[in-house]
Structures are given as C-alpha cells and as structure tokens.
C-alpha positions in Angstrom: 93.5 85.6 106.7 93.5 88.7 104.5 92.6 92.3 105.1 89.4 93.0 103.1 88.4 96.4 104.3 89.1 99.4 106.6 86.2 101.4 108.0 86.9 105.0 108.8 84.4 106.8 111.0 83.7 110.4 109.9 82.0 113.4 111.3 81.0 114.8 107.9 80.3 112.2 105.2 80.1 114.7 102.3 83.4 116.3 103.3 85.1 112.9 103.7 83.8 111.6 100.4 85.1 114.8 98.6 88.5 114.4 100.3 89.0 110.8 99.4 87.6 111.2 95.9 88.8 114.6 94.8 92.0 115.1 96.8 93.3 111.5 97.0 91.8 110.4 93.7 90.1 107.2 94.9 87.2 105.8 92.8 83.9 105.6 94.5 82.4 102.1 94.4 79.2 102.9 96.4 77.9 106.1 98.1 75.2 106.8 100.6 74.8 109.0 103.6 75.4 106.0 105.9 78.1 104.0 104.1 80.5 104.8 101.2 83.1 102.5 99.7 86.2 103.3 97.7 88.1 101.0 95.4 91.7 100.9 96.6 92.8 97.6 94.8 92.6 94.6 97.1 91.1 96.2 100.1 88.0 98.4 100.3 88.1 101.7 102.2 84.6 102.4 103.7 83.4 105.5 105.4 80.8 105.4 108.1 79.3 108.2 110.2 80.6 108.4 113.7 78.5 106.7 116.3 78.3 106.7 120.1 80.8 103.8 120.1 83.2 105.2 117.4 84.8 108.6 117.3 85.6 110.6 114.1 88.9 109.4 112.6 88.7 106.0 114.3 89.5 103.1 112.0 88.1 99.5 112.2 89.7 96.7 110.3 87.9 93.8 108.6 89.5 90.5 107.7 88.3 87.4 105.9 89.2 83.9 106.9 88.6 80.6 105.0 86.7 79.0 107.9 84.9 81.5 110.2 83.3 78.9 112.4 86.7 77.2 112.9 88.4 80.5 113.6 85.7 81.3 116.2 85.9 77.8 117.7 89.7 78.3 118.3 89.1 81.5 120.2 90.3 80.2 123.6 93.3 78.5 122.1 94.2 81.8 120.3 93.4 83.9 123.3 90.8 86.0 121.4 88.1 88.0 123.1 85.1 88.0 120.8 82.6 90.8 121.3 80.1 89.2 118.8 80.0 85.5 117.7 79.4 84.7 114.1 76.2 86.5 113.2 74.3 87.1 110.0 74.5 90.8 109.1 74.5 92.8 105.9 74.1 89.7 103.7 77.1 87.8 105.2 78.2 86.2 108.4 80.4 88.4 110.6 82.1 88.1 114.0 84.0 90.7 116.0 86.9 90.4 118.4 89.2 92.8 120.2 92.8 93.0 119.0 95.9 93.4 121.2 95.2 97.1 121.7 91.5 96.6 122.5 90.2 97.8 119.1 87.2 95.9 117.8 88.1 94.0 114.6 85.6 92.3 112.2 86.2 88.9 110.6 84.0 87.2 108.0 84.0 84.1 105.9 86.2 84.5 102.8 
C-alpha cells in the first residue's frame, strides 16, 4: 500500500490555488473550479470544493494497493468498515473505508 494523494477540501478554490502555488511554490498539474492537482513528488495534493459531507480544511487520504479486490475481500479479517465497495469512478476503480478515527479513506488499484 502506498499513499497516492491527499484531497484537501477548500472554501475558496482560487484562494487555495494561489496559496499552494504562489506561497508554497507547488507546481500545478491540473486546474479547474472543481478539482486542482499539485505535483509534490510521489504523492498528489488535490484541492476540492467543500461539500455537505466535507468541511473546509478537511483532508481525505487516497492509497493504492496491488490487488483492490483482494483488499476488499479481506475486509472482515482486517476489521475494515467499507463505505463504498470497489466502484468504477473517474476512469478507475475506487473503494472507500473508514480509518481508526472514522475518517473516510479512498483506496484504488495500483
């Protein structure tokens, strides 16, 4: 398992882009009003507008595993509470589970 991205929910996309680009010096990989990605090396930092489920400043982690179906199949053995089974979204298959603190975490096929 490896960390592939961190999503930060923001109240003002333009202000957040300017901060991460101009103040922190991160290179923009992709930019839109709904999703922006920065190149940080091995892990992508993504900005997403806040939603009813996510507050400004909240962060959601995304991991990749070599065998998503196997990881999901072992959920009871691992004690994982999945909020979404493996589902095709955004051109890849993703699943979501709650971590030890109750935060939703995304996992995809590496």
